[in-house]
Each structure stands twice: as structure tokens, then as C-alpha cells.
SEVODO-51137 format. One record per atom (N, C-alpha, C): residue number from 1; y, x negated, z. Coordinates in Angstrom, 1 decimal, padded with zeros to 4 digits. Last residue first. Layout:
residues N
n: NUM	Y: Y	X: X	Z: Z
...
//
This chain:
residues 109
n: 109	Y: -012.8	X: -012.4	Z: 028.2
n: 109	Y: -011.3	X: -012.4	Z: 028.8
n: 109	Y: -011.2	X: -014.1	Z: 029.8
n: 108	Y: -013.6	X: -014.7	Z: 025.1
n: 108	Y: -014.0	X: -013.9	Z: 026.4
n: 108	Y: -013.0	X: -013.5	Z: 026.9
n: 107	Y: -012.6	X: -014.0	Z: 021.4
n: 107	Y: -012.8	X: -015.0	Z: 022.9
n: 107	Y: -013.0	X: -014.3	Z: 023.9
n: 106	Y: -012.8	X: -012.8	Z: 019.3
n: 106	Y: -014.3	X: -013.0	Z: 020.1
n: 106	Y: -013.9	X: -013.7	Z: 021.0
n: 105	Y: -010.6	X: -012.6	Z: 017.9
n: 105	Y: -011.5	X: -014.2	Z: 017.9
n: 105	Y: -012.5	X: -014.1	Z: 019.0
n: 104	Y: -009.9	X: -010.3	Z: 018.2
n: 104	Y: -009.9	X: -010.9	Z: 016.6
n: 104	Y: -011.3	X: -012.1	Z: 016.6
n: 103	Y: -009.9	X: -009.8	Z: 021.1
n: 103	Y: -011.0	X: -009.0	Z: 019.7
n: 103	Y: -011.3	X: -009.8	Z: 018.3
n: 102	Y: -007.7	X: -011.3	Z: 021.6
n: 102	Y: -009.3	X: -011.3	Z: 021.8
n: 102	Y: -010.3	X: -010.9	Z: 021.2
n: 101	Y: -005.7	X: -010.3	Z: 019.7
n: 101	Y: -006.0	X: -011.4	Z: 019.8
n: 101	Y: -007.2	X: -011.7	Z: 019.9
n: 100	Y: -005.8	X: -007.8	Z: 021.1
n: 100	Y: -005.6	X: -007.9	Z: 019.4
n: 100	Y: -006.0	X: -009.1	Z: 019.5
n: 99	Y: -004.6	X: -008.3	Z: 023.5
n: 99	Y: -005.9	X: -008.0	Z: 023.4
n: 99	Y: -006.6	X: -007.9	Z: 022.1
n: 98	Y: -002.2	X: -009.9	Z: 023.6
n: 98	Y: -003.3	X: -010.6	Z: 023.7
n: 98	Y: -004.4	X: -009.9	Z: 023.6
n: 97	Y: -000.3	X: -007.9	Z: 022.1
n: 97	Y: -001.3	X: -008.7	Z: 021.8
n: 97	Y: -002.3	X: -009.6	Z: 022.2
n: 96	Y: -000.6	X: -005.8	Z: 024.6
n: 96	Y: -001.2	X: -005.7	Z: 023.2
n: 96	Y: -001.7	X: -006.7	Z: 022.6
n: 95	Y: 000.9	X: -007.5	Z: 026.3
n: 95	Y: -000.9	X: -007.3	Z: 026.7
n: 95	Y: -001.5	X: -006.9	Z: 024.9
n: 94	Y: 003.2	X: -007.7	Z: 024.8
n: 94	Y: 002.4	X: -008.9	Z: 025.4
n: 94	Y: 001.2	X: -008.7	Z: 025.5
n: 93	Y: 004.0	X: -004.8	Z: 024.9
n: 93	Y: 003.7	X: -005.6	Z: 023.6
n: 93	Y: 002.7	X: -006.6	Z: 024.1
n: 92	Y: 003.0	X: -002.0	Z: 026.5
n: 92	Y: 003.2	X: -004.1	Z: 026.9
n: 92	Y: 003.1	X: -004.3	Z: 025.6
n: 91	Y: 004.5	X: 001.1	Z: 026.1
n: 91	Y: 003.9	X: 000.1	Z: 025.8
n: 91	Y: 004.3	X: -001.3	Z: 026.1
n: 90	Y: 005.0	X: 003.4	Z: 028.2
n: 90	Y: 005.8	X: 002.5	Z: 027.7
n: 90	Y: 004.5	X: 001.3	Z: 027.1
n: 89	Y: 004.8	X: 006.9	Z: 028.2
n: 89	Y: 003.8	X: 006.1	Z: 028.4
n: 89	Y: 004.9	X: 004.8	Z: 027.8
n: 88	Y: 006.0	X: 009.6	Z: 028.6
n: 88	Y: 006.6	X: 008.7	Z: 029.2
n: 88	Y: 005.7	X: 007.4	Z: 029.1
n: 87	Y: 004.8	X: 012.0	Z: 027.1
n: 87	Y: 004.3	X: 011.4	Z: 028.5
n: 87	Y: 004.6	X: 010.2	Z: 029.0
n: 86	Y: 006.3	X: 012.0	Z: 024.8
n: 86	Y: 006.2	X: 013.0	Z: 025.3
n: 86	Y: 005.8	X: 012.6	Z: 026.9
n: 85	Y: 005.4	X: 009.3	Z: 023.5
n: 85	Y: 007.2	X: 009.8	Z: 023.8
n: 85	Y: 007.4	X: 010.7	Z: 024.8
n: 84	Y: 002.8	X: 010.2	Z: 023.0
n: 84	Y: 003.4	X: 008.3	Z: 024.1
n: 84	Y: 004.6	X: 008.9	Z: 024.3
n: 83	Y: 002.2	X: 011.8	Z: 021.6
n: 83	Y: 002.3	X: 012.0	Z: 022.9
n: 83	Y: 002.6	X: 010.7	Z: 023.8
n: 82	Y: 003.5	X: 010.8	Z: 019.3
n: 82	Y: 004.4	X: 011.8	Z: 019.8
n: 82	Y: 003.7	X: 012.1	Z: 021.3
n: 81	Y: 001.8	X: 008.6	Z: 018.4
n: 81	Y: 003.3	X: 008.2	Z: 019.0
n: 81	Y: 003.8	X: 009.6	Z: 019.9
n: 80	Y: -000.3	X: 010.4	Z: 018.1
n: 80	Y: -000.1	X: 009.6	Z: 018.8
n: 80	Y: 000.8	X: 009.0	Z: 019.4
n: 79	Y: 000.9	X: 011.9	Z: 015.9
n: 79	Y: 000.2	X: 012.7	Z: 016.8
n: 79	Y: 000.4	X: 011.6	Z: 018.3
n: 78	Y: 000.8	X: 010.0	Z: 014.0
n: 78	Y: 001.7	X: 010.6	Z: 014.1
n: 78	Y: 001.8	X: 011.4	Z: 016.1
n: 77	Y: -001.9	X: 009.0	Z: 013.7
n: 77	Y: -000.9	X: 008.5	Z: 014.3
n: 77	Y: 000.3	X: 008.3	Z: 014.9
n: 76	Y: -002.8	X: 011.5	Z: 012.5
n: 76	Y: -003.3	X: 011.1	Z: 013.6
n: 76	Y: -002.8	X: 009.7	Z: 014.7
n: 75	Y: -001.5	X: 011.3	Z: 010.1
n: 75	Y: -001.2	X: 012.5	Z: 011.3
n: 75	Y: -001.3	X: 012.2	Z: 012.9
n: 74	Y: -002.5	X: 009.2	Z: 008.6
n: 74	Y: -000.9	X: 009.1	Z: 009.6
n: 74	Y: -000.7	X: 010.1	Z: 010.3
n: 73	Y: -004.7	X: 010.1	Z: 008.7
n: 73	Y: -005.3	X: 009.1	Z: 009.4
n: 73	Y: -003.5	X: 009.0	Z: 009.9
n: 72	Y: -004.7	X: 012.1	Z: 007.2
n: 72	Y: -005.0	X: 012.3	Z: 008.1
n: 72	Y: -005.1	X: 011.1	Z: 009.5
n: 71	Y: -003.8	X: 011.1	Z: 004.6
n: 71	Y: -002.5	X: 012.2	Z: 005.4
n: 71	Y: -003.4	X: 011.9	Z: 007.0
n: 70	Y: -005.7	X: 009.2	Z: 004.2
n: 70	Y: -004.6	X: 009.0	Z: 004.4
n: 70	Y: -003.9	X: 009.3	Z: 005.1
n: 69	Y: -007.3	X: 011.2	Z: 003.4
n: 69	Y: -007.6	X: 010.2	Z: 004.2
n: 69	Y: -006.6	X: 009.7	Z: 004.5
n: 68	Y: -005.9	X: 012.6	Z: 001.0
n: 68	Y: -006.5	X: 013.3	Z: 002.0
n: 68	Y: -006.9	X: 012.2	Z: 003.7
n: 67	Y: -006.0	X: 010.6	Z: -000.6
n: 67	Y: -004.4	X: 011.2	Z: -000.3
n: 67	Y: -005.5	X: 011.7	Z: 001.4
n: 66	Y: -008.8	X: 010.3	Z: -001.5
n: 66	Y: -007.7	X: 008.8	Z: -000.5
n: 66	Y: -006.6	X: 009.3	Z: 000.1
n: 65	Y: -009.3	X: 013.0	Z: -002.8
n: 65	Y: -009.7	X: 012.0	Z: -001.1
n: 65	Y: -008.9	X: 011.1	Z: -000.2
n: 64	Y: -007.1	X: 012.5	Z: -005.2
n: 64	Y: -007.7	X: 013.6	Z: -003.6
n: 64	Y: -008.3	X: 012.8	Z: -002.6
n: 63	Y: -008.6	X: 010.1	Z: -006.3
n: 63	Y: -007.5	X: 009.8	Z: -005.8
n: 63	Y: -007.0	X: 011.3	Z: -004.7
n: 62	Y: -011.4	X: 011.2	Z: -006.9
n: 62	Y: -010.7	X: 010.2	Z: -006.3
n: 62	Y: -009.4	X: 010.0	Z: -005.3
n: 61	Y: -010.2	X: 013.3	Z: -008.7
n: 61	Y: -011.1	X: 013.4	Z: -006.9
n: 61	Y: -011.2	X: 012.7	Z: -006.0
n: 60	Y: -009.0	X: 012.4	Z: -010.6
n: 60	Y: -008.3	X: 013.1	Z: -009.6
n: 60	Y: -008.8	X: 013.2	Z: -008.1
n: 59	Y: -010.8	X: 010.6	Z: -011.3
n: 59	Y: -010.2	X: 009.9	Z: -011.0
n: 59	Y: -009.0	X: 010.5	Z: -009.7
n: 58	Y: -013.1	X: 012.2	Z: -012.5
n: 58	Y: -013.3	X: 011.4	Z: -011.2
n: 58	Y: -012.2	X: 010.7	Z: -011.0
n: 57	Y: -011.7	X: 013.6	Z: -014.3
n: 57	Y: -011.8	X: 014.2	Z: -013.7
n: 57	Y: -012.4	X: 013.3	Z: -011.8
n: 56	Y: -009.3	X: 012.5	Z: -017.0
n: 56	Y: -010.0	X: 011.4	Z: -015.8
n: 56	Y: -010.5	X: 012.2	Z: -014.4
n: 55	Y: -008.4	X: 014.0	Z: -018.5
n: 55	Y: -009.6	X: 013.7	Z: -018.9
n: 55	Y: -009.7	X: 012.4	Z: -018.0
n: 54	Y: -006.0	X: 014.8	Z: -016.7
n: 54	Y: -007.4	X: 015.8	Z: -016.9
n: 54	Y: -008.2	X: 015.2	Z: -017.7
n: 53	Y: -003.9	X: 012.8	Z: -017.1
n: 53	Y: -005.1	X: 012.7	Z: -015.9
n: 53	Y: -006.4	X: 013.9	Z: -015.8
n: 52	Y: -002.9	X: 011.5	Z: -018.8
n: 52	Y: -003.4	X: 012.9	Z: -019.4
n: 52	Y: -004.4	X: 012.5	Z: -018.3
n: 51	Y: 000.2	X: 010.0	Z: -019.2
n: 51	Y: -000.7	X: 009.4	Z: -019.6
n: 51	Y: -000.9	X: 011.1	Z: -019.4
n: 50	Y: 004.0	X: 009.0	Z: -021.1
n: 50	Y: 002.8	X: 009.6	Z: -019.9
n: 50	Y: 001.2	X: 010.1	Z: -020.4
n: 49	Y: 004.9	X: 006.0	Z: -021.4
n: 49	Y: 004.4	X: 006.5	Z: -021.8
n: 49	Y: 003.3	X: 007.7	Z: -021.1
n: 48	Y: 008.0	X: 004.6	Z: -020.9
n: 48	Y: 007.0	X: 004.6	Z: -020.5
n: 48	Y: 006.3	X: 005.8	Z: -021.0
n: 47	Y: 009.4	X: 000.9	Z: -022.1
n: 47	Y: 009.3	X: 002.0	Z: -022.4
n: 47	Y: 007.9	X: 002.8	Z: -022.3
n: 46	Y: 010.6	X: -001.5	Z: -020.5
n: 46	Y: 011.2	X: -000.6	Z: -021.7
n: 46	Y: 010.8	X: 000.4	Z: -022.3
n: 45	Y: 011.0	X: -003.1	Z: -017.6
n: 45	Y: 010.1	X: -002.0	Z: -018.2
n: 45	Y: 011.3	X: -000.8	Z: -019.4
n: 44	Y: 010.5	X: -006.6	Z: -017.0
n: 44	Y: 011.4	X: -005.3	Z: -017.8
n: 44	Y: 010.2	X: -004.1	Z: -018.0
n: 43	Y: 010.7	X: -009.0	Z: -014.7
n: 43	Y: 009.9	X: -008.0	Z: -015.1
n: 43	Y: 010.5	X: -006.6	Z: -015.9
n: 42	Y: 010.2	X: -012.5	Z: -014.8
n: 42	Y: 011.5	X: -011.7	Z: -015.3
n: 42	Y: 010.8	X: -009.9	Z: -015.5
n: 41	Y: 009.2	X: -014.4	Z: -012.6
n: 41	Y: 009.2	X: -013.1	Z: -013.0
n: 41	Y: 010.1	X: -012.2	Z: -013.1
n: 40	Y: 009.8	X: -018.2	Z: -011.7
n: 40	Y: 010.7	X: -016.4	Z: -011.8
n: 40	Y: 009.3	X: -015.8	Z: -012.3
n: 39	Y: 008.1	X: -021.0	Z: -010.2
n: 39	Y: 008.8	X: -020.1	Z: -010.9
n: 39	Y: 009.3	X: -018.7	Z: -010.9
n: 38	Y: 006.0	X: -021.5	Z: -007.8
n: 38	Y: 006.3	X: -021.8	Z: -009.0
n: 38	Y: 007.4	X: -021.4	Z: -010.5
n: 37	Y: 006.4	X: -021.0	Z: -005.2
n: 37	Y: 007.5	X: -021.9	Z: -005.8
n: 37	Y: 007.4	X: -022.3	Z: -007.1
n: 36	Y: 004.2	X: -019.5	Z: -004.4
n: 36	Y: 004.3	X: -021.1	Z: -004.0
n: 36	Y: 005.7	X: -021.9	Z: -005.2
n: 35	Y: 004.8	X: -016.6	Z: -006.9
n: 35	Y: 004.3	X: -017.4	Z: -005.3
n: 35	Y: 004.3	X: -018.8	Z: -005.4
n: 34	Y: 008.1	X: -016.1	Z: -008.1
n: 34	Y: 006.4	X: -016.4	Z: -008.3
n: 34	Y: 006.1	X: -017.0	Z: -006.9
n: 33	Y: 010.6	X: -013.6	Z: -007.3
n: 33	Y: 010.2	X: -015.4	Z: -007.4
n: 33	Y: 008.6	X: -015.7	Z: -007.4
n: 32	Y: 012.1	X: -011.6	Z: -009.8
n: 32	Y: 010.9	X: -011.9	Z: -008.6
n: 32	Y: 010.5	X: -013.4	Z: -008.8
n: 31	Y: 014.0	X: -009.4	Z: -011.2
n: 31	Y: 013.1	X: -010.4	Z: -011.2
n: 31	Y: 012.8	X: -010.9	Z: -010.0
n: 30	Y: 013.8	X: -006.4	Z: -013.4
n: 30	Y: 013.6	X: -007.1	Z: -012.2
n: 30	Y: 013.4	X: -008.7	Z: -012.5
n: 29	Y: 015.4	X: -003.8	Z: -015.5
n: 29	Y: 014.6	X: -005.2	Z: -015.5
n: 29	Y: 014.5	X: -005.9	Z: -014.0
n: 28	Y: 015.4	X: -001.0	Z: -017.0
n: 28	Y: 015.9	X: -001.7	Z: -016.3
n: 28	Y: 014.5	X: -002.7	Z: -016.2
n: 27	Y: 013.6	X: 000.9	Z: -019.2
n: 27	Y: 015.2	X: 000.5	Z: -019.3
n: 27	Y: 015.7	X: -000.6	Z: -018.2
n: 26	Y: 012.3	X: 003.1	Z: -016.5
n: 26	Y: 012.9	X: 002.6	Z: -018.0
n: 26	Y: 013.8	X: 002.4	Z: -018.3
n: 25	Y: 012.5	X: 001.9	Z: -012.9
n: 25	Y: 012.7	X: 003.0	Z: -014.2
n: 25	Y: 013.4	X: 002.0	Z: -015.4
n: 24	Y: 009.5	X: 000.1	Z: -011.2
n: 24	Y: 011.4	X: -000.1	Z: -011.9
n: 24	Y: 011.4	X: 001.9	Z: -013.2
n: 23	Y: 007.4	X: 000.8	Z: -010.8
n: 23	Y: 008.4	X: 000.9	Z: -009.4
n: 23	Y: 009.8	X: 000.9	Z: -010.4
n: 22	Y: 006.0	X: -001.0	Z: -011.9
n: 22	Y: 005.8	X: 000.8	Z: -011.9
n: 22	Y: 006.6	X: 001.4	Z: -011.1
n: 21	Y: 006.5	X: -003.2	Z: -011.7
n: 21	Y: 006.6	X: -002.7	Z: -013.1
n: 21	Y: 006.7	X: -001.3	Z: -012.9
n: 20	Y: 005.9	X: -004.2	Z: -009.1
n: 20	Y: 006.7	X: -004.1	Z: -009.5
n: 20	Y: 007.3	X: -003.1	Z: -010.9
n: 19	Y: 002.9	X: -004.4	Z: -009.5
n: 19	Y: 003.7	X: -003.0	Z: -008.6
n: 19	Y: 005.1	X: -002.6	Z: -009.0
n: 18	Y: 003.4	X: -006.3	Z: -011.1
n: 18	Y: 002.5	X: -005.1	Z: -011.9
n: 18	Y: 003.0	X: -004.0	Z: -011.2
n: 17	Y: 004.4	X: -008.5	Z: -009.6
n: 17	Y: 005.3	X: -008.0	Z: -010.8
n: 17	Y: 003.9	X: -006.6	Z: -011.5
n: 16	Y: 002.2	X: -008.6	Z: -007.3
n: 16	Y: 003.6	X: -007.9	Z: -007.4
n: 16	Y: 004.2	X: -007.8	Z: -008.8
n: 15	Y: -001.2	X: -007.1	Z: -008.8
n: 15	Y: -000.4	X: -008.3	Z: -008.6
n: 15	Y: 001.1	X: -007.8	Z: -008.2
n: 14	Y: -003.3	X: -006.1	Z: -006.6
n: 14	Y: -002.8	X: -005.8	Z: -007.7
n: 14	Y: -001.6	X: -006.5	Z: -007.7
n: 13	Y: -006.8	X: -006.7	Z: -005.5
n: 13	Y: -005.4	X: -006.7	Z: -005.0
n: 13	Y: -004.6	X: -006.6	Z: -006.9
n: 12	Y: -009.3	X: -004.6	Z: -006.8
n: 12	Y: -008.6	X: -006.1	Z: -007.0
n: 12	Y: -007.5	X: -005.4	Z: -005.9
n: 11	Y: -010.8	X: -002.5	Z: -007.2
n: 11	Y: -010.7	X: -003.4	Z: -006.0
n: 11	Y: -010.1	X: -004.2	Z: -005.8
n: 10	Y: -011.7	X: -001.5	Z: -010.1
n: 10	Y: -012.3	X: -002.6	Z: -009.6
n: 10	Y: -012.0	X: -003.4	Z: -007.6
n: 9	Y: -007.7	X: -000.4	Z: -010.8
n: 9	Y: -009.7	X: -000.5	Z: -011.0
n: 9	Y: -010.5	X: -001.8	Z: -010.2
n: 8	Y: -005.8	X: -000.6	Z: -011.1
n: 8	Y: -006.2	X: -000.3	Z: -009.7
n: 8	Y: -007.5	X: -000.5	Z: -009.3
n: 7	Y: -004.8	X: -001.1	Z: -013.5
n: 7	Y: -004.3	X: -002.2	Z: -012.6
n: 7	Y: -005.2	X: -001.9	Z: -011.3
n: 6	Y: -005.9	X: 001.5	Z: -015.1
n: 6	Y: -006.1	X: -000.1	Z: -015.3
n: 6	Y: -005.9	X: -001.2	Z: -014.4
n: 5	Y: -004.1	X: 003.0	Z: -013.7
n: 5	Y: -005.4	X: 003.0	Z: -013.8
n: 5	Y: -006.5	X: 001.9	Z: -014.0
n: 4	Y: -001.7	X: 002.4	Z: -015.6
n: 4	Y: -001.4	X: 002.5	Z: -013.9
n: 4	Y: -003.1	X: 002.2	Z: -013.0
n: 3	Y: -002.1	X: 001.1	Z: -018.3
n: 3	Y: -002.0	X: 001.8	Z: -017.5
n: 3	Y: -002.4	X: 002.1	Z: -016.1
n: 2	Y: -000.2	X: -000.9	Z: -020.9
n: 2	Y: -001.1	X: -000.8	Z: -019.6
n: 2	Y: -001.0	X: 000.2	Z: -018.7
n: 1	Y: 000.5	X: -002.0	Z: -023.8
n: 1	Y: 000.2	X: -000.8	Z: -022.9
n: 1	Y: -000.8	X: -000.9	Z: -022.1
//
């Protein structure tokens, strides 16, 4: 038995097969390739056992904060996009790519 909470702790990246496990309906299976052609994973969701988040108040607060931050960021992005569309601004994808590359590498203009 593994809990989703145990998988997401410690800021570690969650392995793709475990992500697939939690997105599968009970009784279903999914086949996915392993990294670097190392083989295959067969993920089968046999049984789901509901947990009780009430016993984890710190988890509830952390999740609430993460959702609030995520929602605020998403709303800001949607607002910026709406302003772009309403004002007739056009993006120069090549210029954006060059600036991002310059910022990432610290290269001078």
C-alpha cells in the first residue's frame, strides 16, 4: 500500500509509473516505456483505499497554499493573455526565443 502523500514528499520528482498509477481507474492497467529504452513498465491499479486527510492538518494547509499560489499565477497569466488579445499585440516568437536564450546564458546583447 502506498499513499500519494508518501510519493510527493521531500520535493523529489515523482517517477512516471507512479503518476500513471494515480491517474488510472481501479482495475485498469497501463503499459509505458522505461527511460533510455530499458524496457517496459506495466502499471496495474488493483484496489483504491480512501485516506483521511483530516489526520494531516499540515498537509491540508500546504495543499491549500499551493493551490492558492497556483491559482493566482494562472489568473495572472490569463489576464495578461486577455490584455494581449484585446489590445492587438502580436508576439514575435523569434525575438522572445532570442531574449530567453540570452537571459539563460547570460550572453551580452
